[in-house]
C-alpha positions, -999 to +999 in steps of 0.1 A: -438-197+500-457-229+510-445-254+536-435-280+510-414-255+490-399-241+522-389-275+534-375-283+499-354-251+500-341-257+535-330-292+526-312-280+494-294-251+513-283-275+541-270-301+517-252-275+497-236-260+528-225-294+540-209-301+506-192-268+500-188-253+535-210-225+549-188-197+535-186-213+500-224-219+500-231-183+509-208-172+480-225-196+456-259-182+467-248-146+459-233-157+425-267-171+415-289-143+429-314-131+403-299-096+401-296-077+369-258-077+373-257-115+375-281-119+345-262-094+324-229-111+333-242-145+323-256-132+290-224-115+281-203-146+289-226-169+269-226-145+239-188-143+242-184-181+241-205-182+209-185-154+193-152-171+201-165-203+186-175-190+151-147-201+128-132-180+100-155-198+075-186-191+096-192-226+110-195-230+147-172-251+169-201-274+172-191-299+199-163-301+224-157-318+257-140-301+287-127-334+299-094-342+283-092-374+263-129-378+256-136-381+219-165-361+204-185-367+173-177-349+141-212-344+127-225-309+121-262-300+126-274-273+103-307-270+121-289-259+153-267-236+132-299-216+124-311-217+160-278-202+172-281-174+147-314-166+163-298-161+197-269-141+182-293-118+164-313-112+196-281-104+215-269-080+188-301-061+189-298-059+227-261-050+228-248-040+194-211-045+189-185-051+162-174-086+174-209-100+174-218-083+142-187-098+125-194-133+139-231-133+130-223-122+094-198-150+090-222-175+104-250-162+082-229-163+051-219-199+059-256-209+061-264-191+028-234-204+009-233-240+022-270-248+028-295-225+011-302-239-024-332-244-048-356-272-047-356-294-078-384-285-102-397-257-079-382-225-092-399-203-066-387-223-036-355-223-016-347-246+013-319-251+039-303-284+029-285-309+051-257-321+028-232-348+037-204-325+028-214-301+056-231-324+081-205-352+078-235-376+079-240-407+057-276-397+051-286-385+015-291-349+006-322-337+023-342-308+036-354-309+072-385-288+079-369-275+110-337-267+091-355-244+068-377-231+097-348-222+119-326-212+089-353-186+081-355-176+118-317-172+119-315-151+087-344-129+098-327-124+131-296-111+112-318-090+090-334-074+120-300-066+135-283-057+102-309-047+075-299-056+040-278-086+048-303-110+031-323-100+001-361-101+005-367-126-022-344-152-006-365-149+026-398-152+007-386-183-013-377-200+020-411-191+034-428-206+003-410-238+009-425-240+044-459-234+029-452-261+003-444-286+031-478-282+048-505-307+043-542-299+039-549-307+075-523-283+088-497-309+096-463-306+079-441-331+061-409-335+082-384-339+054-379-335+017-355-361+002-351-361-036-338-397-036-370-409-019-394-390-040-395-356-023-418-348+006-419-376+032-429-380+068-418-415+078-398-398+105-416-372+126-399-344+147-415-329+177-400-295+172-401-289+134-437-276+132-430-250+159-398-240+142-415-236+109-443-216+125-419-193+142-400-187+109-433-178+092-444-154+119-411-136+118-412-135+080-446-118+082-430-091+103-405-085+075-429-092+046-465-087+057-482-113+035-511-130+051-502-165+038-473-166+062-495-162+093-522-184+079-497-213+074-483-208+109-518-206+125-530-237+106-499-256+117-504-248+154-541-254+151-533-290+139-511-296+169-537-283+192-563-306+177-542-338+181-531-329+216-566-319+229-577-336+261-543-353+267-531-351+303-494-350+292-481-334+261-446-327+247-426-298+261-429-279+228-412-247+235-409-236+199-447-237+196-450-215+227-425-190+212-444-191+178-477-186+196-464-156+214-456-141+180-490-150+165-509-134+193-498-100+181-518-104+148-550-121+160-572-103+133-552-120+106-557-156+116-589-156+137-608-173+108-584-202+109-583-210+146-598-194+177-577-175+202-592-197+229-579-228+212-544-215+210-546-204+247-558-238+257-530-255+238-504-232+253-518-238+288-518-275+282-480-274+273-472-252+303-491-273+328-474-305+314-440-289+317-447-278+353-462-311+363-431-330+353-408-306+371-430-306+403-428-344+404-391-343+413-383-356+448-386-334+478-352-321+488-340-325+452-304-312+451-307-298+416-334-274+426-344-255+394-335-282+369-366-294+350-353-330+347-337-354+372-304-358+354-290-323+358-290-316+321-290-279+312-305-278+277-339-293+286-342-268+314-332-239+291-357-248+263-385-252+288-376-218+303-378-203+268-412-217+263-426-207+297-412-172+294-428-168+260-461-180+274-460-154+302-462-127+275-497-138+264-513-159+290-543-140+304-538-122+337-569-141+350-548-173+350-533-162+382-524-195+397-507-208+365-488-176+361-475-179+397-464-215+391-446-205+360-429-175+376-417-197+405-404-224+382-387-198+360-369-182+389-355-215+401-346-225+365-327-194+358-308-198+390-299-233+380-285-220+347-265-193+364-249-219+386-242-243+357-224-217+335-186-221+332-173-189+349-138-187+335-110-203+314-110-216+279-147-225+280-159-194+299-196-187+293-205-222+281-231-244+295-220-281+298-245-309+291-249-316+328-240-304+362-231-337+379-222-373+372-251-397+372-249-423+400-251-460+393-288-470+394-300-439+377-321-449+347-298-429+323-265-440+340-237-453+319-200-445+316-206-431+282-234-408+296-211-396+323-183-389+298-208-366+280-217-346+311-188-323+304-195-319+267-205-285+253-226-283+222-233-250+206-271-253+211-267-259+248-252-224+250-277-209+225-307-221+244-294-209+278-285-175+263-320-172+247-336-181+281-315-156+300-323-128+275-360-136+277-359-135+314-341-101+314-367-086+289-396-098+310-383-091+345-359-062+342 
């Protein structure tokens, strides 16, 4: 440990001890130790929270607030529904059980019945629709690229855990829609809105291309058709080209996860993009994530958080991406791998400390770990009211990060 990091750690421990008392600080340190027992306990609690919050109809209890009297929005996000299925499927494969199986089947059936539907005029395509009757939004019927990408990821996750749940042609038709949404240069249209003429990209999402690429890589593992990998590789190659030579790029964790999947099939896509290009792109994302984290002030009380606001979800998603990158970054990148492993250890400890340990919300991860002080750039009363909110994807991303950490280090 270098002098700067040692000084940082001493300051954090002293501050924590002063706040909690020496005995309580020692207890907190033990509770967040990176032991297998603590990781397993946190994973089990998070999975338990998700299971308890799958309703009878298969929808999730999407958003709640632990603080009494704080109103929460009523909208429902079908993209995050698919992402939560992904984590549930991963957990079920790791620790099969009747409760998780029942919950994931209900949630999968909800997605199929309420959101998966044909695309007008395209008989061979299916998409995951965001409809006002489900999302409670005032937007028109539409398909979000990420909705179909993560919907496919979620259904494939169920299929891997429970073969036969989804018929193969449904999965292929969803995959064909993602191919249909790709432009010649490898970029994707972000949305398909019938009332606006179909495919459109007036609004661009950071995460949708990576979500689509991951869905296609996972589909290839179920249905080994080269077009799935070609489309995924072409999409990531486009992102690599537009981000090339930039000092700072987006913390695109979904692309890192998709790239990890692609690396297993290099012979299938090498004619589309070089492995070196994908490695350079992944390295660029990792370095950018680490650089932002390392700029936090010396003695930062929220040691392990990747942002200065104490929010759990941005830390969890960055951890997912960095952990995925560790599976394919070359061993020769010694310094980068060490930096990633150090940041990952601190980040996982931050998540362990942030998890609700008991009570009605046991296993959940709230939006933040502390109130923002006046003067913070993001401070407002409304923002502080949201610190205690729990959204289903906050829990999903933390669960996914914890499971990735366990697979890699235990």
